[in-house]
C-alpha positions as CSV (number, residue, x, y, z in Angstrom):
1,M,79.1,-165.8,29.6
2,D,77.8,-164.8,26.2
3,I,81.2,-163.5,24.7
4,S,84.7,-162.9,25.5
5,V,86.5,-159.9,23.8
6,I,90.2,-160.5,23.5
7,V,92.2,-157.4,22.9
8,P,96.1,-157.9,22.4
9,T,97.7,-154.6,23.3
10,F,101.3,-153.1,23.0
11,N,101.7,-149.6,24.3
12,E,98.0,-148.7,23.8
13,G,97.1,-147.0,27.1
14,P,95.3,-144.0,25.6
15,N,92.8,-146.2,24.0
16,V,91.9,-148.5,26.8
17,A,89.1,-146.5,28.6
18,E,87.3,-145.5,25.4
19,L,87.6,-149.1,24.1
20,V,86.0,-150.5,27.3
21,R,83.4,-147.7,27.3
22,R,82.2,-148.4,23.7
23,T,82.4,-152.1,24.1
24,T,80.3,-152.1,27.2
25,D,77.7,-149.8,25.4
26,A,77.7,-151.9,22.3
27,L,76.7,-155.1,24.3
28,L,74.3,-153.7,26.7
29,G,72.1,-156.7,28.0
30,R,74.9,-159.3,27.1
31,D,77.2,-161.1,29.5
32,V,80.5,-160.0,28.5
33,E,84.1,-159.9,29.6
34,I,87.0,-158.1,28.1
35,I,90.5,-159.6,28.3
36,F,93.6,-157.6,27.5
37,V,96.6,-159.6,26.7
38,D,99.3,-157.1,27.1
39,D,102.9,-157.0,25.9
40,S,103.4,-153.3,26.6
41,R,106.8,-151.8,27.9
42,D,104.9,-148.7,29.1
43,D,102.2,-147.8,31.6
44,T,99.4,-149.5,29.7
45,P,99.0,-152.4,32.3
46,D,98.5,-149.8,35.0
47,I,95.8,-148.1,33.0
48,I,94.1,-151.3,32.3
49,R,93.9,-152.1,35.9
50,A,92.6,-148.7,36.6
51,V,89.9,-148.9,34.1
52,A,88.9,-152.4,35.4
53,A,88.3,-151.1,38.8
54,T,85.5,-148.8,37.7
55,S,84.2,-150.9,34.7
56,A,80.6,-152.1,34.4
57,V,81.8,-155.4,33.0
58,P,84.5,-157.7,33.9
59,V,87.9,-156.6,32.5
60,R,90.8,-158.8,33.0
61,L,94.6,-158.3,32.4
62,I,97.1,-160.9,31.3
63,H,100.5,-159.1,31.2
64,R,103.3,-161.1,29.3
65,D,106.8,-160.4,30.2
66,E,108.0,-162.7,27.4
67,P,105.7,-162.1,24.4
68,V,106.0,-165.4,22.8
69,G,104.5,-165.6,19.3
70,G,103.8,-161.8,19.1
71,L,100.4,-160.6,18.6
72,G,99.2,-164.1,17.5
73,G,100.5,-165.6,20.5
74,A,98.7,-163.1,22.6
75,V,95.3,-164.0,21.0
76,V,96.0,-167.7,21.5
77,E,96.7,-167.1,25.1
78,G,93.5,-164.9,25.5
79,I,91.4,-167.7,23.8
80,K,92.7,-170.3,26.2
81,A,91.8,-168.0,29.2
82,A,88.4,-167.0,28.0
83,V,85.2,-167.9,29.9
84,S,82.9,-167.9,26.8
85,D,83.3,-170.3,23.8
86,Y,82.5,-167.3,21.5
87,C,85.7,-165.2,21.4
88,V,86.0,-161.9,19.5
89,V,89.4,-160.6,18.7
90,M,90.0,-157.1,18.0
91,D,93.0,-154.5,17.9
92,G,93.3,-152.0,20.8
93,D,93.4,-149.0,18.6
94,L,89.8,-148.6,18.0
95,Q,90.3,-149.0,14.2
96,H,88.0,-152.1,14.8
97,P,84.7,-150.3,15.9
98,P,83.3,-152.2,19.1
99,E,79.9,-151.6,17.8
100,V,80.3,-154.3,15.2
101,I,80.9,-156.9,18.0
102,A,77.1,-157.2,18.5
103,E,76.7,-158.0,14.7
104,L,79.5,-160.6,15.0
105,L,77.8,-162.3,17.9
106,A,74.3,-162.2,16.4
107,R,75.7,-163.9,13.1
108,A,77.6,-166.6,15.1
109,E,74.4,-167.4,17.0
110,V,72.7,-168.4,13.8
111,G,74.8,-171.6,14.2
112,D,76.1,-172.2,10.8
113,A,79.6,-170.8,11.1
114,D,82.8,-171.4,13.1
115,V,84.3,-168.1,12.3
116,V,82.5,-164.8,11.7
117,V,84.9,-162.2,10.0
118,A,84.5,-158.6,10.1
119,S,85.4,-157.6,6.5
120,R,86.6,-154.5,4.9
121,Y,86.0,-155.8,1.4
122,I,82.4,-156.8,1.2
123,A,79.4,-154.5,0.5
124,G,79.0,-152.1,3.3
125,G,82.7,-152.4,4.3
126,T,85.6,-149.8,3.8
127,S,89.4,-149.6,4.4
128,D,89.3,-145.8,4.8
129,G,91.2,-145.9,8.0
130,L,94.4,-147.2,6.4
131,A,97.0,-144.4,6.5
132,N,97.5,-143.9,2.8
133,A,97.2,-145.2,-0.6
134,V,100.4,-147.3,-0.3
135,R,99.1,-149.2,2.8
136,T,95.8,-149.6,0.9
137,T,97.6,-151.2,-2.0
138,V,99.8,-153.4,0.2
139,S,96.7,-154.6,2.0
140,R,94.9,-155.5,-1.1
141,A,97.9,-157.2,-2.7
142,S,98.6,-159.2,0.5
143,T,95.0,-160.4,0.5
144,L,95.2,-161.6,-3.1
145,L,98.4,-163.4,-2.5
146,T,97.1,-165.1,0.6
147,K,93.9,-166.2,-1.0
148,A,95.9,-167.5,-3.8
149,M,97.9,-169.7,-1.6
150,F,94.8,-171.0,0.1
151,P,92.2,-171.0,-2.7
152,K,89.9,-173.6,-1.0
153,K,90.2,-172.8,2.7
154,L,89.9,-168.9,2.1
155,H,87.4,-169.1,-0.7
156,N,84.4,-167.7,1.3
157,C,86.7,-165.2,3.1
158,S,87.1,-161.9,1.6
159,D,89.5,-160.5,4.1
160,P,91.8,-163.2,5.7
161,M,94.1,-160.4,6.8
162,T,91.8,-158.6,9.2
163,G,92.4,-158.6,12.9
164,F,88.7,-158.5,13.8
165,F,86.7,-161.6,14.0
166,L,84.8,-163.9,16.2
167,V,85.7,-167.5,16.5
168,D,83.9,-170.4,18.2
169,R,86.6,-171.9,20.4
170,R,84.9,-175.3,20.1
171,S,85.8,-175.5,16.4
172,L,89.5,-174.9,17.2
173,E,92.4,-177.2,17.9
174,V,94.2,-174.6,19.8
175,E,97.3,-176.6,20.5
176,T,98.0,-176.9,16.8
177,L,98.1,-173.1,16.2
178,Q,101.8,-171.9,15.8
179,P,101.4,-168.1,15.7
180,R,104.5,-166.4,14.4
181,G,103.2,-162.8,13.9
182,F,100.1,-160.7,13.8
183,K,97.9,-162.4,11.2
184,I,96.2,-164.9,13.6
185,L,93.0,-165.3,11.5
186,L,95.2,-166.5,8.7
187,E,96.7,-169.1,11.0
188,I,93.4,-170.3,12.2
189,L,91.7,-170.6,8.7
190,A,94.9,-172.2,7.2
191,R,95.2,-175.0,9.7
192,K,91.7,-176.4,9.2
193,Q,88.6,-176.2,7.0
194,M,86.2,-173.8,8.8
195,R,82.8,-172.6,8.0
196,V,83.2,-168.8,7.5
197,A,80.5,-166.0,7.7
198,E,81.2,-162.3,7.2
199,V,79.7,-159.0,8.3
200,P,81.0,-155.6,6.9
201,F,82.8,-153.0,8.8
202,S,84.4,-149.7,8.2
203,F,88.0,-149.8,9.2
204,A,88.5,-146.6,11.2
205,P,91.4,-144.2,11.8
206,R,93.4,-144.8,15.0
207,F,91.8,-143.2,18.2
208,A,95.3,-142.5,19.8
209,G,98.9,-143.6,19.5
210,E,101.0,-144.7,16.6
211,S,100.6,-147.5,14.1
212,K,102.7,-150.7,14.6
213,A,102.9,-151.4,11.0
214,S,106.6,-151.8,9.8
215,F,108.9,-153.4,7.4
216,S,109.7,-156.1,10.1
217,Q,106.1,-156.8,10.5
218,G,105.8,-157.3,6.8
219,M,108.5,-159.8,6.8
220,R,107.1,-161.7,9.6
221,F,103.8,-161.9,7.6
222,L,105.7,-163.3,4.6
223,T,107.5,-165.8,6.8
224,Q,104.2,-166.8,8.4
225,L,102.6,-167.1,4.9
226,T,105.5,-169.1,3.5
227,M,105.5,-171.6,6.5
228,L,101.8,-172.1,6.2
229,R,101.7,-172.6,2.4
230,F,105.0,-174.2,1.7
231,G,103.5,-177.0,-0.1
232,R,101.4,-175.8,-3.1
233,M,103.4,-172.7,-3.6
234,S,106.8,-174.5,-3.8
235,A,105.2,-177.1,-6.2
236,F,104.1,-174.1,-8.3
237,A,107.5,-172.6,-8.1
238,L,109.2,-176.0,-9.1
239,V,106.9,-176.4,-12.2
240,G,107.4,-172.6,-13.1
241,G,111.2,-173.1,-12.6
242,L,111.3,-176.1,-14.8
243,G,109.2,-174.4,-17.4
244,A,111.4,-171.5,-17.4
245,V,114.4,-173.6,-17.9
246,A,112.8,-175.4,-20.7
247,N,111.8,-172.0,-22.2
248,L,115.3,-170.9,-22.3
249,V,116.8,-174.0,-23.5
250,I,114.3,-174.1,-26.5
251,M,115.0,-170.4,-27.1
252,W,118.7,-171.1,-27.2
253,A,118.3,-174.1,-29.4
254,L,116.2,-172.4,-31.9
255,Q,118.6,-169.4,-32.1
256,A,121.5,-171.8,-32.6
257,V,119.9,-173.1,-35.8
258,G,119.3,-169.6,-37.0
259,V,115.8,-168.6,-35.7
260,Q,115.5,-164.9,-34.9
261,Y,115.4,-164.4,-31.1
262,L,111.9,-162.9,-31.0
263,I,110.5,-165.7,-33.0
264,A,112.2,-168.3,-30.8
265,A,110.8,-166.6,-27.8
266,V,107.2,-167.1,-29.2
267,I,107.7,-170.7,-30.0
268,A,109.4,-171.4,-26.6
269,S,106.5,-169.6,-24.9
270,V,103.8,-171.7,-26.8
271,V,105.4,-174.9,-26.0
272,T,106.2,-174.2,-22.4
273,I,102.7,-172.8,-21.7
274,V,101.0,-176.1,-22.8
275,A,103.6,-178.3,-20.9
276,N,103.2,-176.2,-17.7
277,F,99.4,-176.4,-17.8
278,L,99.6,-180.2,-17.9
279,A,102.0,-180.1,-15.0
280,L,99.8,-177.8,-12.9
281,E,96.8,-180.0,-13.8
282,Y,98.2,-183.3,-12.7
283,L,100.5,-182.2,-10.0
284,V,100.0,-178.9,-8.4
285,F,96.2,-178.5,-8.6
286,A,95.2,-182.2,-8.9
287,D,93.0,-182.1,-5.8
288,M,91.2,-179.0,-7.0
289,R,90.2,-180.2,-10.7
290,A,87.0,-181.9,-9.6
291,E,85.3,-178.7,-8.3
292,S,86.7,-176.3,-10.9
293,G,84.8,-177.3,-14.0
294,L,85.8,-178.9,-17.3
295,M,89.5,-179.2,-18.2
296,R,89.1,-177.5,-21.5
297,H,87.8,-174.5,-19.9
298,R,90.6,-174.4,-17.5
299,F,93.0,-174.8,-20.4
300,I,91.5,-172.0,-22.3
301,K,91.8,-169.6,-19.2
302,S,95.3,-170.7,-18.6
303,F,96.4,-170.5,-22.2
304,T,94.7,-167.2,-22.8
305,F,96.2,-165.7,-19.6
306,N,99.7,-167.1,-20.4
307,G,99.3,-165.9,-24.1
308,V,98.4,-162.4,-22.9
309,E,101.3,-162.5,-20.4
310,A,103.8,-163.6,-23.1
311,I,102.4,-160.9,-25.6
312,V,103.2,-158.3,-22.8
313,R,106.5,-160.0,-21.8
314,I,108.1,-160.4,-25.2
315,P,108.1,-156.7,-25.9
316,V,109.6,-156.2,-22.6
317,I,112.3,-158.6,-23.6
318,W,112.8,-156.4,-26.8
319,V,113.3,-153.2,-24.6
320,L,115.8,-155.0,-22.3
321,V,117.7,-156.3,-25.3
322,S,117.5,-153.3,-27.7
323,Q,117.6,-150.4,-25.0
324,A,119.3,-151.8,-21.9
325,H,121.6,-154.0,-24.0
326,I,121.1,-157.1,-21.9
327,Q,121.8,-160.5,-23.5
328,S,118.5,-162.0,-25.0
329,V,118.4,-165.1,-22.9
330,V,119.1,-163.2,-19.7
331,A,116.4,-160.6,-20.6
332,A,113.9,-163.6,-21.0
333,A,115.0,-165.0,-17.6
334,L,114.3,-161.7,-15.8
335,T,110.8,-161.4,-17.4
336,L,109.8,-165.0,-16.4
337,I,110.9,-164.3,-12.9
338,A,108.8,-161.2,-12.7
339,A,105.8,-163.1,-14.1
340,F,105.8,-165.8,-11.6
341,I,103.7,-164.5,-8.7
342,V,101.1,-163.0,-11.2
343,R,100.8,-166.4,-12.6
344,F,100.4,-168.3,-9.4
345,V,97.6,-165.9,-8.2
346,F,95.6,-166.2,-11.4
347,H,95.7,-169.9,-11.5
348,A,94.8,-170.4,-7.8
349,L,92.0,-167.8,-7.9
350,V,90.6,-168.1,-11.3
351,V,91.6,-171.2,-13.2
352,Y,91.0,-173.7,-10.4
353,A,88.4,-171.6,-8.3
354,P,85.7,-173.9,-7.0
355,K,82.5,-173.6,-9.1
356,K,79.1,-172.6,-7.7
357,S,76.4,-175.1,-7.5
358,R,72.8,-174.4,-8.9
359,V,71.8,-173.0,-5.6
360,G,74.7,-170.5,-5.6
361,K,76.6,-172.1,-2.9
362,V,80.3,-173.1,-3.4
363,V,80.8,-176.8,-3.3
364,H,83.8,-177.5,-1.1
365,A,85.7,-180.8,-0.2
366,I,88.1,-181.3,2.8
367,E,91.5,-180.8,1.3
368,P,93.4,-184.0,1.3
369,L,96.2,-184.8,3.7
370,E,99.0,-184.0,1.3
371,D,97.5,-180.4,1.1
372,E,97.4,-179.7,4.8
373,V,99.7,-177.0,6.1
374,T,103.1,-177.8,7.2
375,A,104.1,-177.2,10.7
């Protein structure tokens, strides 16, 4: 068997026949099976059985009465049941074009990648199939946040939020996966350092049916992300929290001796920017320093960003104090909270990003034990 195509489904009956037809046409000459792992509450299982009876390739159905782990759990079950070690995962709504599967397989057969990602965000790829500008913005923002939380493991992956990818099952420790939602690629890449390659694809509109995206799905994603990356993010939050407290204490003390509140805010910001950088350098990102260039370059980038952020933040404090009549220390606290996520993303993706070697390849080291994800 050349490849097993795993399709998790939930009420996707109208898409099944077209998906099987296009997948079969796209993989002519290949030995392929299609596995539907179905959590549907409608007639989708019956439709899959009917299509399987006339299909030119083997079509298998795994129907789950108790959908443990959601979509991610369905994918894991499909990977365990697959005949081939090359497992392609794709959605059942045809927003992932089956024609790209052949490209994923050809790239995997080069032999230098454990995972081949179909990416919307490299040259030749698009996300035009997203419903609207809001969903596009949310997708982009989620990708940035995710990459910031795993800056080394996801450095070579432009689209860790995609649900369309090929994985070599031999590279997985399937029993360690703990799927909690629908971003199973993130689960796979965050658990272990993987060799990643990418091919572009155009995210298409749905063929039939309604989108499953919802607020609850978003909350499950945030829960999954938090559980996977509790370590570095919490350390960054701790440093940021202590820095925020120090900022407020310094600002209060300076005002107590007669310093005007805006000047006090500037002094407090400069002191805490330097102190926070040292804490990040030796505590939060200590394992990434060797790969991210010279300390003085990191300091310049960090100080410049935080300086610009402070320049923006301090006028906001003035607006909150003078226009909204909020007490100055409270106003400063609100702006510090708002700046937290932006600071984390910038430091993880820019300040401590691995540098490229002379041949243009990123130098990676396996993350030490203390930076492994928590169960």
